[in-house]
C-alpha positions as CSV (number, residue, x, y, z in Angstrom):
1,M,7.8,10.2,18.5
2,A,5.2,7.2,17.6
3,L,6.0,7.5,14.1
4,K,6.8,3.9,11.8
5,F,9.0,4.5,8.6
6,S,8.7,2.1,5.8
7,L,12.1,3.0,3.8
8,Q,12.7,2.2,0.0
9,L,14.1,-0.7,-1.5
10,P,15.3,0.7,-4.7
11,T,14.5,-1.8,-7.2
12,D,13.6,0.8,-9.4
13,R,17.1,1.3,-10.0
14,V,17.4,-1.2,-12.8
15,E,20.2,0.5,-14.9
16,N,22.2,-0.5,-11.6
17,L,21.1,-4.0,-11.1
18,A,24.6,-5.3,-9.4
19,E,23.8,-2.5,-7.1
20,F,20.4,-2.4,-6.2
21,G,18.9,-5.3,-8.1
22,T,20.4,-8.3,-7.6
23,A,19.2,-11.0,-4.5
24,E,22.2,-10.2,-2.6
25,A,21.9,-6.4,-2.9
26,I,17.6,-6.4,-1.8
27,A,18.7,-9.1,0.9
28,E,21.5,-7.0,2.2
29,I,19.4,-3.4,1.9
30,A,16.1,-5.7,3.5
31,R,19.0,-7.0,6.6
32,A,20.5,-3.2,7.4
33,T,16.8,-1.9,7.3
34,E,15.7,-4.1,10.0
35,A,18.8,-4.6,11.8
36,A,18.6,-0.2,11.7
37,G,15.0,-0.1,13.3
38,F,12.8,0.8,10.1
39,E,9.4,-0.9,10.8
40,A,8.8,-2.0,6.8
41,S,10.4,-1.6,3.3
42,F,8.7,-1.0,0.4
43,V,9.1,-1.2,-3.3
44,T,7.0,0.4,-6.2
45,E,5.6,-1.2,-9.5
46,H,5.3,-0.2,-13.2
47,P,5.4,-3.2,-15.2
48,F,5.7,-1.5,-18.6
49,P,5.7,2.2,-18.5
50,T,5.8,4.5,-21.6
51,D,9.0,6.0,-23.4
52,E,7.7,9.2,-22.9
53,W,6.9,8.8,-19.5
54,L,10.3,7.4,-18.7
55,G,11.9,10.3,-20.7
56,S,10.3,13.1,-18.4
57,G,11.7,11.4,-15.2
58,G,9.6,8.1,-15.0
59,H,11.4,5.0,-13.7
60,H,11.5,1.1,-14.0
61,A,10.7,-1.2,-11.0
62,L,11.4,-4.9,-10.7
63,D,8.3,-7.0,-10.0
64,P,7.2,-6.3,-6.5
65,F,6.3,-9.8,-5.2
66,V,9.7,-11.0,-6.7
67,S,11.7,-8.2,-4.9
68,L,9.4,-8.7,-1.5
69,A,10.1,-12.3,-1.6
70,V,14.2,-11.7,-1.6
71,A,13.2,-9.3,1.3
72,A,11.0,-11.7,3.4
73,G,13.6,-14.8,3.1
74,A,16.6,-12.2,4.4
75,T,14.3,-10.9,7.3
76,Q,12.6,-11.8,10.4
77,N,10.1,-9.1,11.4
78,L,10.5,-6.7,8.7
79,L,7.0,-5.9,7.3
80,L,6.7,-6.1,3.2
81,H,5.1,-3.0,1.8
82,A,4.1,-2.9,-1.8
83,N,3.8,0.7,-3.0
84,I,1.7,0.5,-4.8
85,L,-0.3,-2.2,-6.6
86,V,-2.5,-0.6,-9.4
87,L,-5.2,-2.9,-9.1
88,A,-6.8,-2.3,-12.6
89,Y,-3.3,-3.3,-14.1
90,R,-4.5,-7.2,-13.8
91,N,-7.1,-9.6,-12.5
92,P,-7.9,-9.2,-9.2
93,F,-7.7,-13.1,-8.4
94,L,-4.0,-13.1,-9.6
95,T,-3.2,-10.4,-7.4
96,A,-4.8,-11.8,-4.2
97,K,-2.9,-15.1,-5.0
98,A,0.2,-13.4,-5.1
99,V,0.0,-11.4,-1.9
100,A,-1.5,-14.3,-0.1
101,S,1.7,-16.4,-1.2
102,L,3.6,-13.5,-0.2
103,D,1.9,-13.0,3.4
104,A,2.0,-16.9,4.0
105,I,6.1,-17.5,3.0
106,S,6.9,-14.3,5.2
107,G,4.6,-15.2,8.4
108,G,1.9,-12.6,8.0
109,R,4.6,-9.3,7.2
110,V,2.6,-8.2,4.4
111,I,1.2,-4.2,4.1
112,V,-0.5,-3.9,0.6
113,G,-0.5,-0.1,-1.1
114,A,-3.2,-0.1,-3.9
115,G,-4.1,2.6,-5.9
116,A,-6.0,3.0,-9.2
117,G,-2.7,4.1,-11.3
118,Y,-2.5,7.1,-13.8
119,L,-0.1,6.3,-16.4
120,K,-2.7,5.9,-19.5
121,G,-0.1,4.6,-21.9
122,E,0.8,2.2,-19.3
123,F,-3.0,0.8,-19.2
124,A,-2.8,0.1,-22.7
125,A,0.1,-1.7,-22.9
126,L,-1.4,-4.0,-20.5
127,G,-4.7,-4.4,-22.0
128,A,-6.4,-2.9,-19.0
129,D,-9.0,-0.5,-18.8
130,F,-8.2,3.4,-18.3
131,A,-11.1,5.1,-18.1
132,N,-13.0,2.4,-15.7
133,R,-10.0,2.1,-13.4
134,N,-11.4,3.5,-10.5
135,D,-14.8,1.3,-10.6
136,R,-12.1,-1.5,-11.5
137,S,-10.1,-0.9,-8.5
138,D,-13.2,-1.2,-5.9
139,E,-14.4,-4.5,-7.9
140,A,-10.8,-5.5,-7.5
141,L,-10.7,-4.8,-3.6
142,L,-14.0,-6.8,-3.5
143,A,-12.8,-9.9,-5.4
144,M,-9.7,-10.2,-3.4
145,K,-11.1,-9.6,-0.3
146,A,-13.4,-12.8,-1.0
147,A,-10.7,-15.1,-2.3
148,W,-8.8,-14.5,1.0
149,S,-11.7,-15.3,3.0
150,G,-10.5,-19.3,1.7
151,K,-14.2,-20.1,1.3
152,S,-15.8,-21.0,-2.2
153,V,-16.2,-17.2,-4.0
154,V,-19.4,-16.8,-6.2
155,L,-18.9,-13.1,-7.8
156,S,-19.3,-11.9,-11.3
157,K,-17.8,-8.5,-12.7
158,P,-17.0,-7.4,-16.2
159,G,-13.7,-9.3,-16.9
160,F,-14.0,-12.1,-14.7
161,E,-16.3,-14.5,-12.8
162,A,-15.9,-16.9,-9.9
163,A,-18.5,-19.4,-10.0
164,G,-17.3,-20.9,-7.0
165,N,-13.8,-20.7,-6.6
166,T,-11.4,-21.5,-3.7
167,M,-8.1,-20.0,-3.3
168,L,-5.9,-21.2,-0.3
169,P,-3.5,-20.7,1.2
170,A,-5.1,-17.7,2.8
171,P,-3.6,-15.0,4.4
172,V,-1.4,-15.6,7.7
173,Q,-3.3,-12.0,9.1
174,K,-6.8,-12.3,9.3
175,P,-9.3,-11.3,8.0
176,H,-6.0,-10.3,5.3
177,P,-3.4,-7.8,5.2
178,P,-3.6,-4.4,5.5
179,I,-4.8,-2.5,2.7
180,W,-3.6,1.2,2.3
181,I,-5.1,3.3,-0.4
182,G,-2.9,5.4,-2.5
183,G,-3.8,8.6,-4.1
184,N,-5.0,12.3,-3.1
185,S,-8.2,12.6,-4.7
186,P,-11.4,12.7,-2.6
187,R,-12.1,9.1,-4.5
188,A,-9.1,7.8,-2.8
189,I,-10.2,9.0,0.7
190,R,-13.6,7.7,0.2
191,R,-11.7,3.9,-1.1
192,S,-9.7,4.3,2.0
193,V,-12.7,3.9,4.7
194,D,-14.9,1.8,2.5
195,F,-12.1,-1.0,2.0
196,G,-9.1,-0.3,3.6
197,Q,-6.9,0.3,6.9
198,G,-5.3,3.1,6.0
199,W,-4.8,6.3,3.3
200,S,-1.4,6.9,1.8
201,P,-1.5,10.8,0.3
202,F,1.7,12.1,-1.3
203,P,3.0,15.4,-2.1
204,L,2.2,17.0,-5.0
205,P,2.6,20.6,-6.1
206,A,-0.1,21.8,-7.6
207,A,1.3,22.1,-11.3
208,G,1.9,18.2,-11.4
209,A,-1.6,17.7,-10.0
210,G,-3.0,16.8,-13.8
211,R,-0.3,14.5,-14.8
212,T,-0.8,11.8,-12.0
213,R,-4.5,12.5,-12.1
214,T,-4.7,13.5,-8.6
215,S,-5.8,16.4,-6.0
216,A,-2.4,18.4,-4.8
217,I,-0.8,18.3,-1.4
218,E,1.8,21.2,-1.1
219,S,1.6,21.4,2.8
220,V,0.9,19.9,6.2
221,D,-1.9,22.3,6.1
222,D,-3.0,20.5,3.1
223,L,-2.4,16.9,4.3
224,A,-4.5,17.9,7.6
225,A,-7.7,19.0,5.3
226,G,-7.4,15.4,3.8
227,I,-7.5,13.8,6.8
228,A,-10.1,16.0,8.6
229,R,-12.1,14.9,5.3
230,M,-11.0,11.2,5.8
231,K,-12.4,11.1,9.2
232,E,-15.4,13.0,8.3
233,Y,-16.3,10.5,5.6
234,A,-15.9,7.4,7.7
235,E,-17.8,9.1,10.6
236,R,-20.8,9.5,8.2
237,Q,-20.2,5.9,7.5
238,G,-20.3,4.9,10.8
239,R,-16.8,3.4,10.7
240,T,-15.3,3.5,14.3
241,E,-11.6,1.8,13.8
242,A,-8.8,4.0,12.9
243,L,-7.1,4.3,9.8
244,D,-3.2,4.5,9.3
245,V,-2.3,7.8,7.6
246,N,0.5,7.0,5.7
247,F,2.6,10.2,4.1
248,V,5.8,10.5,1.9
249,P,7.2,13.4,3.8
250,F,8.4,16.6,2.0
251,G,12.0,16.3,0.6
252,L,12.3,12.3,1.1
253,H,10.6,10.8,-2.1
254,M,12.0,8.3,-4.1
255,N,16.0,8.6,-4.4
256,T,15.9,11.7,-3.4
257,R,19.0,13.1,-4.0
258,K,19.6,15.0,-0.8
259,L,18.4,15.1,2.7
260,P,16.8,18.1,4.0
261,P,18.5,19.6,7.1
262,Q,18.1,17.6,10.4
263,D,16.3,20.3,12.1
264,S,13.8,20.7,9.5
265,L,13.0,16.9,9.5
266,H,12.6,16.9,12.8
267,E,10.4,19.5,12.8
268,Q,8.5,17.8,9.8
269,F,7.9,14.6,11.7
270,A,6.8,16.2,14.4
271,A,4.0,18.0,12.5
272,L,3.1,15.1,10.5
273,E,2.6,13.1,13.6
274,S,0.4,16.1,15.4
275,V,-2.0,15.7,12.2
276,G,-2.8,12.1,12.5
277,V,0.3,10.6,10.5
278,T,1.0,7.2,11.9
279,W,3.6,6.1,8.8
280,V,5.8,7.7,6.8
281,T,7.1,6.1,3.6
282,M,10.6,7.5,2.6
283,G,13.7,7.1,0.0
284,L,17.1,8.3,0.8
285,P,20.0,9.1,-1.7
286,T,21.1,5.9,-4.1
287,K,24.2,6.8,-5.7
288,S,25.7,3.5,-4.6
289,R,24.7,0.6,-2.4
290,G,27.5,1.6,0.0
291,E,26.0,5.0,0.5
292,Y,22.5,3.9,0.6
293,L,23.6,1.6,3.7
294,D,25.5,4.1,5.5
295,T,22.9,6.8,5.0
296,L,20.1,4.6,6.3
297,G,22.1,3.9,9.3
298,R,22.6,7.6,10.2
299,F,19.2,8.5,9.7
300,A,18.2,6.0,11.8
301,E,20.5,7.0,14.6
302,T,19.3,10.3,14.3
303,F,15.6,9.6,14.2
304,L,14.9,6.5,15.3
305,S,16.3,6.0,18.5
306,Q,14.7,8.7,20.0
307,R,11.5,6.5,20.2
């Protein structure tokens, strides 16, 4: 099995900071993740979610750059995966600075998962433009790449203007850390090809597609169709280098309560790999830190030792 794995750092569990959200907890989980053979750890972001969304199953999260900086200091080779940054929430040059700083202190270990976002009330609270979030995301990616060059930038877009500005240090990874675009929509697929190094779709029933403002993926066949569309668009655009496909496996979402049967996971991983998935981003049951550590160890023995 050639799949690579990014395992959740459960920093969204802010109701239990002692177990999951202290520097000690983050460091211990990150070290165990690396030792077990997972290639990356990921964190999510929600700076100021709405009460309505929280009441219907939404979650908080520690700041992703703070969490990943702690993980960076506790590990040597573990990749640091932001999954996902909502680009339109903030000035793109501030995002670029945070990413470059994390890449610098970690020795070049950052993966930038990025998306347009969907929680309208969070956009409003942050003073961000929800209606134009897709255009703002594209503009942000252009601005971030320009800033990461380490050269003088002249770039003007609504809401920001660089009239000759330079950002140092540049990222360790050249020309910049890999960008994986989150979302299932046709525009997310196009953005992955136009701006990124990978696509990060996720399982979503048709009933939930409206809530998250993206397209449903209910089966491996649905995912395969999206990958085919991505490859077709890449060919039309003349893009020859391969893109990573990073998927959240069915039944292994953030803080999943129960692992699927072992045989079904083996079958699913084989099926995902066969349609072009290169990475999986997954969570595990998180009742306590001890349980999380035990479960990640058993999972690694079962699925990672066979590679």
